[in-house]
Structure formats: structure tokens, C-alpha cells
C-alpha positions in Angstrom: 134.3 92.5 60.3 136.8 93.4 62.7 137.5 90.2 65.1 138.8 92.3 68.3 135.0 93.7 68.8 133.4 90.5 68.1 135.6 88.6 70.7 134.7 91.4 73.4 130.9 91.1 72.3 131.1 87.0 73.3 133.0 87.7 76.4 130.7 90.4 77.2 127.6 87.9 76.7 129.6 85.0 78.4 129.7 87.5 81.5 126.4 88.5 81.6 125.0 85.0 81.4 127.4 84.1 84.1 125.7 86.9 86.1 122.4 86.1 85.2 122.8 82.5 86.7 124.3 83.6 90.0 121.3 85.7 90.4 118.8 83.1 89.4 120.5 81.0 91.9 121.0 83.4 94.4 117.0 84.4 94.2 116.2 80.5 94.5 118.3 80.0 97.5 116.7 83.4 99.1 112.8 82.5 98.4 113.5 78.9 99.8 115.1 80.5 102.7 113.1 79.8 106.1 113.0 82.8 108.1 110.6 82.1 110.2 111.3 81.8 114.5 110.8 77.9 114.1 113.6 77.3 111.6 117.1 77.2 112.9 119.7 79.5 112.1 122.4 78.4 109.3 125.7 77.6 111.0 127.3 80.2 108.9 125.0 83.2 110.2 125.3 82.0 113.7 129.0 81.9 113.5 129.1 85.6 111.6 126.7 87.1 114.4 128.6 85.4 117.8 131.8 87.1 115.5 130.2 90.3 115.0 128.9 90.3 119.0 132.1 89.4 120.1 134.0 92.4 118.3 131.5 95.0 119.3 132.0 94.0 123.1 135.6 94.1 122.7 135.2 97.5 121.3 133.1 99.1 124.2 134.0 97.3 126.8 137.6 96.1 126.7 138.6 93.2 129.1 138.3 93.9 132.5 139.5 92.5 136.0 137.2 90.9 137.9 136.3 92.9 141.2 136.2 89.3 143.2 138.0 86.6 143.5 135.3 83.4 143.5 135.5 81.7 146.5 133.2 77.9 146.6 130.4 80.3 148.2 130.1 82.9 145.2 129.8 79.8 143.1 127.2 78.5 144.8 125.7 82.0 144.7 125.9 82.1 141.0 124.6 78.3 140.6 121.3 79.8 142.3 121.2 83.1 140.6 121.5 81.3 137.3 119.1 78.3 138.2 116.6 81.3 138.9 117.2 84.0 136.2 119.0 82.3 133.3 118.1 78.5 133.3 114.5 78.8 131.7 116.2 80.1 128.5 119.7 78.6 128.7 118.9 75.3 130.3 119.8 74.1 133.5 122.8 71.7 134.6 121.7 68.0 135.3 117.8 69.2 134.1 115.5 69.0 131.3 116.0 71.4 128.1 115.0 75.1 128.3 111.7 75.4 128.2 111.7 78.8 126.6 114.8 78.1 124.0 113.1 77.4 121.1 110.4 80.0 120.9 113.3 82.4 120.6 114.9 83.7 117.4 117.9 83.8 117.7 117.9 80.8 120.0 119.9 81.0 123.4 122.8 79.4 123.9 122.3 76.2 125.8 124.6 76.2 128.3 123.9 72.8 129.7 124.9 71.1 126.7 127.3 73.3 125.1 129.4 75.2 127.7 130.4 78.9 127.0 133.6 79.9 125.0 133.3 83.7 125.9 135.7 84.7 128.3 134.1 85.8 132.0 134.5 89.5 131.4 132.3 89.2 128.2 129.7 87.0 129.6 129.5 89.7 132.1 129.0 92.7 129.4 126.2 90.2 128.3 124.1 89.6 131.5 124.6 93.9 132.4 123.6 95.0 128.9 121.5 91.9 127.0 121.8 91.5 123.4 120.1 94.0 120.8 117.2 92.0 118.5 117.5 88.9 120.7 115.8 87.9 124.1 118.6 88.4 126.3 117.6 91.3 128.3 120.0 93.6 130.3 119.9 92.6 134.0 120.6 96.7 134.8 119.3 96.6 138.3 121.5 93.0 138.9 124.7 93.9 141.6 127.7 93.7 139.4 129.3 91.3 141.4 125.9 89.2 140.9 126.8 89.0 137.3 130.4 88.3 138.0 129.1 85.3 140.0 126.7 83.9 137.4 130.0 84.4 134.9 132.3 82.5 137.2 129.8 79.7 137.7 129.5 79.3 133.8 133.0 79.2 133.5 133.5 76.5 136.1 130.8 74.6 134.7 132.4 74.8 131.0 135.8 73.7 132.6 134.0 70.6 134.5 132.6 69.7 131.0 135.9 70.0 129.3 137.3 66.7 127.9 
């Protein structure tokens, strides 16, 4: 009997058994995975989606300088706009949790409890163009200056909540 053939056959059988075990584990995990809108996304899923979104925005619309230097009046207007247009999904600072947040999948970020870590220009892009396959609409009729005011307001809130 030729020994190298037997060794090759045993090695091949071991690799196939290992692959079958991995497929069985993956299939079991997939079957048990809750994909309903009530389920919280996995941490890895959230990080991966956020990284892809940031990369896409950077490639599509590179960083740009703001058209205004925010004054206290701009920040106050940004707070008003945020309260009227954003707080029911993203939460209101000093107020209750966002009433619509749990009904969306994926969940909108809750800026009242977890500040935005995106650069201001990136938040402006998201406000203006929305995010496909999410509940984030494009506010195309909003003046560009108002989108910047909301983004500056979010940045200011993030800075005030920083340790």
C-alpha cells in the first residue's frame, strides 16, 4: 500500500470534517440570529456599517470648510432646528428618550446620550443627503446654512459632554 496516498486521504478527510463543522456552526448561528426590527444590531455590525458609511461619505464628498463661523445665535438656531426636526428620532438633550428610535432598524444614533463623533462636515452631508436603507431622510429643502447650524450644535453638545 502506498503510504503518501493514505496520508493525503486522511489529511483531506480531516480538512473536510473541519470545514463541515465550521459550516454547521455558521448555519446554526445564522438560524438563531434575530433579524427582526426589535433586535439590537451586533456590535460588529454597527462598527462595520459606520466605517463603510464614513468611507463612502469621504469618497463622495470630501471635507469642506464651513460657510459660516458659528456664533451663539447660530448655535441657538441649530438647537431649535434640532429640537423640531431631529429630536423625535435622535433624542432631545435633557429630555426623554427619542420616541421613534426603537421602531427603526437600524436604530438612529441617540445624540442625547452618545454624542456624535463624526466631523461637522460629515454630519452636514448626512443631514443634507440622508442615509439609504435607514430612516434618515435627506433634508434637501433645508438651507445649507441650517444644516451647518445643526451640525455645529451637535459638535458643541459633544464637546460639552466630553470628560
